[in-house]
N, C-alpha and C positions, 0 to 999 in steps of 0.2 A: 835075616829071615824071621828070627824070633820076634822082633818088634812088629813085623807085618802080621804074623800069626796072632800076636796079642791084640792088635787093633781089630782084626777080623773077629776074634773071639769076643771082644768088648762090643763090637757092633751087633753081633748076633745076640748077645745077652740083652742089649738095649732093645732090640726088636722084639725079643720074647717078652720082655717086661711090658713093652708098649701093647703088644697083643693081649697079654693077660689083663692089663688095665682096661682095655677096650671091652673085653668080655665081662669084667666086673661091673663096668658102667652099664652095659646092656642088661645084665641080670638085675642090677639095682633099679633101673628104669622100669623093667617089666614088673618087679615086685611093687613098685610105687603105683603102677597102672592097676594092678590087681587090687591093691589096698584101696585105691580111689573108687574102683567099681564096687567093692564090697561096702564101702561107706555110703555110696549113693543108693545101693540096694537096701541097706538098712534104713536110710532116711525115707525111701519110697515106701517101705513096709510100715514104718511108723506113721507116715502121713496117710496111709490107706486104712487105718483103723477107724471104725465107726465111733461116733459120739465125741466126747471131749478128749481129744488126743493129748491135751496138756497134762492129764493125770495118768500116770503110768503105775500100775500095780507091781511094785518090786518085790512083793512077798509071795507072789503066785509061783 
């Protein structure tokens, strides 16, 4: 019976690790989506500036 309990324990542990990995992937994917949206918003803001948008005052 000990070997069966060990196999069950190993299977449960593997399933928990798999679930944790899936959560980590989902969180990473969401973070990448947010970062992409922020980058697109920054580009849109830069492109909406009047005048010569190629000159950016970094000292202001």
